[in-house]
N, C-alpha and C positions, 0 to 999 in steps of 0.2 A: 393359230388359235380361232376356228369359225367360232362365227357368231350365230345362233339361235335366234331361228325370230322368225315373228307370226303381221302379218296384213292383219288387221280391224277399221274396221269404219266406224267416222265418229263425225259430229254435227261439223267440225270441219275440216272435212274430209280424209280423205283416205290414212291411215298414221301405220308405217314399220314400228314395233316391239321389237327390241333383239337386245340378246343377254350374249354375257360369256364370263365363264367363271363362278358364274350361279347368281350374277349380279343383273339386271338393270341396267347394260350399257349405250344405250340411246331410242329414244321415241323421236320421229321422225316422219315429214312430212312423209308419203312415197313416190315422190317426184324428186326429192330432193334427197335419197338417204345416202349417207355420209360413207359404204361401205357396201362393195358386190358378193362377200366373201361369205354367204349367209347358207344355212342347215335351214330352210324349212320346216319346223317342228312346233307343234301344240305343245309346249312344258308347262310344268305345273306354275311356276313360274310368272310365265309369261301370260299365263290361262289369269292367274294373280293379279297379274296390270294391265289385263284387260276389264276384269271387273273392276278392280279396282277409277280406272277412268272412266267407266260404266256408272258407274258410284260419282263418281266429280257432276261426270256433262247430267247426272242427273237433278245433280241440286244434294245429292247423300253424301259427299265425299268433300272435305275441307282442306286433309293432311292425307298423306300419301305414306304407306308401311311395308315400303319396298327396299331391297337391298339395290344401294348403287354405284356402279365399279365410276368416278369419272377422270375419265386421262382425259390430261393435256400438258398446258405450264404450270409451274408453283400460281402465276400469278392467276391463271384461267378458272385454276380448280377454286383458288379462293375464293373467287369470286359466287363460281357454281353454288358451291357452302353458303355466300353468304344468300342465293337466291332464296333459297330454300328456308330461309329467319322470314324472309317475308311475308309478312302475316295475308290470311283470305281473306282477297275484295278489297283488300288495299296497293298502294302505290309506290316507289317512293323513283326518285329523280337516278339520272344516272351520276353525277356527282355526287347524291349519296348511296349509292353503293360504291362507289369507288371508295369514297372518307371509310365506308364501314369494313372496306377491306385494306386499309388502313395507309391510302398512300389519297386525299382527297383532291390534287391535282392531276391523276389521273383517270378523270369523267372520260374520256378520248378511249382511250386505254380501257376501262373497264365497259363503254359499249362493244368494244371488239371482242372480249372476253363472252358479253353475256349474249353477241350474233353468231358465235361458235358455240355456244350451249347445242349439245349430242341431245339433249333429254328433257325434249318440252314441257310445259305443264305439269309434271312432278317439279323439275327443275322450276319452277315457276317465273319463267324470262321476259313475259308477255308481263306483268308486274313494274315493268321498269318501265319511265316515260322523259319524257326533255323535262331540264326545268321551270318550262312556261307550259310543263303540264299537257303539251299536243304528242300525239300516241307519235315513235320512231319506229321503225323497222320490223320484222319479225317473220320468221320462214318460213310465216308458211301466209304471208300478207296482214296488211295492217288492217284490213278489217274481217280479219279470224281475232286478232290480235284486241278490235272493238269487240266482238262478241266474246270472247272468253272475261275479260275483263265487264261487261254488262251480265254476264253469266254472273259471276261475282256478286257481284252491286244485289241481285236483284235476289239470291241466296244468304246472303251475307248473314243474317238475323234467324 
């Protein structure tokens, strides 16, 4: 089944928003889009996702209300479900993320699952940092991760 998609501008660069089966399945940097089977169409769901992301970047939205389609291994999905639970403006370590997913010794696997998150920002993988407090990788680059964390700290209260 083809995905319906839309490109949007954002403060961290052009993003591809995609839906499948009436759920958001991908938010990715335009240059790193994971799939090629898109039908470009402005659907109500994609327009709603664009609106909510715009509100997020303006500091007017701290949580998202979008149906999500998480496609991955059971462990990846468990990690991604835990990412959504990280409060706005807060961070956790990869080890903490692994523990929340039920295996405190799986920090490296949690990091790999985090790295494969197909739904950036809405599934906030940018809120996961190294145990020493340093920023680890991010699909859009560390500079964009730093921007998102600073944005959330600024609008937190």
